[in-house]
Every structure is written in structure tokens, then in C-alpha cells.
C-alpha positions in Angstrom: 10.1 -23.1 -5.5 9.9 -21.0 -8.7 10.6 -17.9 -6.5 13.8 -19.5 -5.2 14.9 -20.5 -8.7 14.2 -17.0 -10.0 16.3 -15.5 -7.2 19.2 -17.9 -7.9 19.1 -17.0 -11.6 19.2 -13.3 -10.8 22.2 -13.7 -8.6 24.1 -16.0 -10.9 23.5 -13.7 -13.9 24.4 -10.5 -12.1 27.4 -11.7 -10.1 28.6 -14.1 -12.8 28.4 -11.3 -15.4 30.5 -9.1 -13.2 33.0 -11.7 -12.0 33.8 -13.5 -15.3 35.4 -10.4 -17.1 37.6 -10.0 -14.0 35.4 -8.1 -11.5 36.3 -8.6 -7.8 33.2 -9.8 -5.9 34.7 -8.8 -2.6 34.2 -5.1 -3.6 30.5 -5.7 -3.8 30.3 -6.7 -0.1 29.5 -3.5 1.6 27.4 -4.3 4.7 27.0 -0.7 5.8 25.5 0.2 2.4 23.1 -2.7 2.7 22.2 -1.6 6.2 21.3 1.9 5.0 19.2 0.6 2.1 17.4 -2.4 3.7 17.1 -0.8 7.1 15.6 2.4 5.7 13.2 0.3 3.4 12.0 -1.8 6.4 11.5 1.4 8.5 9.5 3.0 5.7 7.5 -0.2 5.3 6.6 -0.2 9.0 5.7 3.5 8.9 3.5 3.3 5.8 1.5 0.1 6.7 -0.9 -1.2 9.3 -0.2 -4.0 11.7 -2.4 -6.3 9.6 -0.4 -5.7 6.5 2.9 -6.1 8.3 1.8 -9.4 9.9 0.4 -10.6 6.6 3.7 -10.0 4.8 5.4 -12.9 6.7 2.6 -15.2 5.8 2.7 -14.1 2.2 6.3 -15.2 1.8 5.3 -18.7 2.5 2.4 -18.4 0.1 4.8 -17.2 -2.6 7.0 -20.3 -2.0 4.1 -22.7 -2.3 2.4 -21.1 -5.3 -1.4 -21.0 -6.0 -3.4 -22.9 -3.4 -5.9 -24.4 -5.8 -4.9 -27.0 -8.4 -7.0 -29.0 -10.9 -7.8 -31.6 -8.3 -9.1 -28.9 -5.9 -11.5 -27.7 -8.6 -12.8 -31.2 -9.1 -13.5 -31.3 -5.4 -15.3 -28.0 -5.5 -17.5 -28.9 -8.5 -18.2 -32.3 -6.9 -19.4 -30.6 -3.7 -21.6 -28.2 -5.7 -23.0 -31.1 -7.7 -24.1 -32.8 -4.5 -25.5 -29.6 -2.9 -27.4 -28.6 -6.0 -28.8 -32.1 -6.5 -29.8 -32.3 -2.8 -31.5 -28.8 -3.0 -33.3 -29.6 -6.2 -34.7 -32.9 -5.0 -35.5 -32.1 -1.3 -35.5 -28.3 -1.2 -33.0 -25.7 -0.1 -33.9 -26.0 3.6 -32.4 -29.4 3.7 -29.0 -27.7 3.4 -29.2 -26.0 6.8 -27.7 -28.8 8.8 -24.7 -29.0 6.5 -23.9 -25.3 6.2 -24.3 -24.5 9.9 -21.6 -26.9 11.0 -19.7 -27.8 7.8 -16.7 -29.3 9.8 -19.1 -31.9 11.1 -21.2 -32.4 8.0 -20.9 -35.8 6.3 -21.3 -33.9 3.0 -18.6 -31.2 3.5 -16.0 -33.5 5.2 -15.8 -35.5 2.0 -13.9 -32.5 0.5 -10.9 -31.6 2.7 -9.6 -29.0 0.1 -12.8 -27.0 0.8 -13.0 -27.4 4.6 -9.3 -26.7 4.8 -9.7 -23.3 3.1 -11.2 -21.0 5.7 -12.2 -18.1 3.4 -13.6 -20.5 0.7 -15.6 -22.4 3.3 -17.1 -19.2 4.7 -18.0 -17.9 1.3 -19.7 -21.0 0.0 -21.6 -21.5 3.3 -22.8 -17.9 3.5 -24.3 -18.0 0.0 -25.8 -21.5 0.5 -27.3 -20.1 3.7 -28.9 -17.3 1.6 -30.5 -20.0 -0.5 -32.1 -21.5 2.6 -33.4 -18.1 3.5 -35.3 -17.8 0.3 -33.0 -15.7 -1.9 -34.4 -16.0 -5.5 -33.1 -13.0 -7.3 -29.8 -13.9 -9.0 -29.0 -10.2 -9.9 -29.2 -9.0 -6.4 -27.1 -11.9 -5.2 -24.6 -11.3 -7.9 -24.2 -7.7 -6.8 -23.7 -8.8 -3.2 -21.1 -11.4 -4.3 -19.2 -8.9 -6.3 -19.0 -6.5 -3.3 -17.9 -9.4 -1.1 -15.2 -10.5 -3.5 -14.0 -6.9 -4.1 -13.5 -6.4 -0.4 -11.7 -9.8 0.0 -9.4 -9.1 -3.0 -8.6 -5.6 -1.7 -7.4 -7.2 1.6 -5.4 -9.7 -0.3 -3.8 -7.2 -2.6 -2.8 -4.9 0.3 0.4 -6.8 1.1 1.4 -7.1 -2.6 0.9 -3.3 -3.1 2.9 -2.6 0.0 5.8 -4.7 -1.3 5.6 -3.0 -4.7 5.8 0.4 -2.9 8.8 -0.8 -1.0 10.4 -1.9 -4.3 9.7 1.4 -5.9 11.5 3.3 -3.1 14.6 1.1 -2.9 16.5 2.7 -5.9 16.1 6.1 -4.2 17.4 4.6 -1.0 20.3 3.2 -3.0 21.1 6.8 -4.1 20.9 7.9 -0.4 23.5 5.2 0.5 25.7 6.3 -2.5 25.6 10.0 -1.5 26.5 9.1 2.0 29.4 7.0 0.6 30.5 10.0 -1.5 30.4 12.3 1.6 32.6 9.8 3.4 34.9 9.7 0.4 35.2 13.5 0.3 36.4 13.3 3.9 39.3 11.2 2.8 40.2 13.2 -0.3 43.9 13.4 0.8 44.3 9.6 0.8 46.2 7.9 -2.0 44.3 6.9 -5.2 44.0 3.2 -4.3 42.1 4.1 -1.1 40.0 6.7 -2.8 39.2 4.2 -5.5 38.0 1.7 -3.0 35.8 4.3 -1.2 34.3 5.5 -4.5 33.6 1.9 -5.5 31.9 1.3 -2.1 29.7 4.4 -2.6 28.6 3.2 -6.0 27.7 -0.2 -4.6 24.8 1.6 -2.8 23.1 2.6 -6.1 23.8 -0.9 -7.5 22.4 -2.6 -4.5 19.2 -0.5 -4.3 18.4 -1.1 -8.0 19.2 -4.8 -7.8 17.2 -5.5 -4.6 14.2 -3.5 -6.0 14.0 -5.0 -9.5 15.7 -8.3 -8.9 13.9 -9.4 -5.7 11.3 -7.2 -4.0 9.5 -6.1 -7.2 9.2 -9.7 -8.5 8.0 -10.9 -5.1 5.1 -8.4 -5.3 4.3 -9.5 -8.9 4.4 -13.2 -7.9 2.1 -12.5 -5.0 -0.4 -10.7 -7.2 -0.4 -13.6 -9.7 -1.0 -16.1 -6.9 -3.9 -13.9 -5.6 -5.4 -13.8 -9.1 -5.0 -17.5 -9.5 -6.7 -18.3 -6.1 -9.5 -15.9 -6.9 -10.7 -18.3 -9.6 -12.0 -20.5 -6.9 -14.4 -17.9 -5.7 -15.5 -16.9 -9.2 -16.2 -20.6 -9.9 -18.4 -20.8 -6.8 -20.1 -17.6 -7.8 -21.0 -18.7 -11.3 -22.4 -22.1 -10.1 -24.5 -20.7 -7.3 -26.0 -17.9 -9.5 -26.8 -20.5 -12.2 -28.5 -22.7 -9.6 -30.6 -19.8 -8.3 -31.6 -18.9 -11.9 -33.2 -22.3 -12.0 -30.8 -24.3 -14.1 -30.4 -28.1 -13.5 -27.3 -29.1 -11.5 -25.4 -30.3 -14.7 -26.0 -26.9 -16.4 -25.1 -24.9 -13.3 -21.8 -26.8 -13.0 -21.0 -26.0 -16.6 -21.5 -22.3 -15.9 -19.0 -22.8 -13.0 -16.5 -25.0 -15.0 -16.4 -22.5 -17.9 -15.0 -19.8 -15.6 -11.7 -21.8 -15.2 -8.6 -21.4 -17.3 -7.4 -24.4 -19.3 -4.6 -25.3 -16.9 -7.0 -26.1 -14.0 -10.2 -26.7 -15.8 -11.4 -30.4 -15.6 -12.9 -31.7 -18.8 -16.6 -32.6 -19.0 -15.7 -36.3 -19.0 -13.4 -36.0 -16.0 -16.2 -34.4 -14.0 -18.6 -37.0 -15.1 -16.3 -39.7 -13.9 -15.8 -37.9 -10.6 -19.6 -37.6 -10.1 -20.2 -41.2 -10.8 -17.8 -42.1 -8.0 -19.5 -39.9 -5.5 -21.5 -41.5 -2.6 -25.3 -41.1 -2.6 -26.4 -37.6 -1.5 -27.5 -37.8 2.1 -30.2 -35.6 3.7 
């Protein structure tokens, strides 16, 4: 929604600022200039990226419209899940977790938390590292290095689309110049025409430069920035899990491990200690 509001503000500010002093909006409608700029940008985007990035671009548009996936309530769910898992592992041993992590979609523990089971990457991440607990992983430093490598790979994949969009935005002003030069060439072929026709042709050529800059800095560039911000916001979910699991492996009690996890969160999504305490009290008994 914020993306749409931003686009509307850009259009109103630019077109309104042009029209109010007496500018003619019809002059700005130059479909062939748009075809050159947008068509060439899309062609270059296809040439410079893989099928995975191209396919992911469409999905990313919907992601930008929705905003960050994880809200404060989602983090309460995550911390509640870790609370139950840590408590279960501490009282009955890590091996008791096997039946929950092998089929989390059927686990009576995981199914209490739809925000976790509904996030494919988060579910795989948390189950993989809980599985390492059941396999006897005891060195938090080695596990932290493995987690960092895992998260770095995941984030590189996530950033690929945003970087591709940013590259597209960086090239659009130059494509606008291409469209303007072609417009000037067309104008020079009509140099014998009367001034009113030449003026229209020159104006149409300049619209190419205007359009390339506007699309780049008013739309595509901000889309890339918005996507990067969303990726960074969603990455908090993984860092929260990482901090809690590492604290658990280091031997801290569940309450302390969850504080390590909670402290990784920024204030806009971080539940208070008392909010978590209230959520934990409402949890059903931990089942084996």
C-alpha cells in the first residue's frame, strides 16, 4: 500500500507541478518514446539476469505491496514456539524433538503456530538447526559459523532481484537519452517544417530524457529500495531464531535463551518481557 501511495505522490507532484503553471499534459504523452525506454530496459533486464531472477521479480512486486512479512504478533509466535521447544528439550532431552521436526506440518507442537508453518524458508531453517541439536551438536561457535553461511547464501538470493531492479533503474536515464537522440534525428529530418511542428517534435524528443529520469528515480529505483528494506526486515526473523538456538546450545535456561532472541529485534516488532510472559502462560502444556 505504501508503494502505491508513493507512486501517486510522485505523479501528482511531477504532473501537477508541470500543469499548474500552464504546461500541456498532452505533450508528455509520447508512446513511442516510452516504447524505446521501457522496451529496451526490459530487454536489457532479460539479457542480464537468470530465469530465477526474472521469475522472482514478479513475486517481488506482490511482496513490495504487502510489506514485511513478519509483524510483532509473528515474533510472539516464534518466541512462544522456541519457548516450548527449549523447555521440552531441557526436561526430556533433545532427542524428543525428532518427531516434531521431521514432520512439522503434522506436529501438534508446530501446528499451533501458523505463522511459522506458513513460512517455508523459516520452517526449514528452524527445523534444520533443531535437527542438529538432536544429532548432538554442542559447539555454539561452529553452529554460529554454519548459520552465518546459511543466512548469507539465503540473503544473497533474496537481494538478487533487488539488485537487478536497481541496475535497471541505473540504466534508464541513459535509455532516456537514447530516446531523445532518436527524437532529435527524427526532428532533423523535418527541419523544413514550420516552427509549430518543429517545436512539437523537439518537445517530443525531450520527453525521452524526462521519461527515462522519472521512471528511474521516481519508480524503479524506489521499488528496488523498498524491496531491500523488506528483505532486511524479514531477515530479523532468522536472526532471532539464530540467537535463541545458540543461547540454548550454550546451556542457558529457556527464559534466558529467549531474552537473547528477543533482544535482536528492533523496537517496532519487539514484544515486551511482560507480553511474552503473558503469552507463555496461555500456552498449552508441552507435549512429548
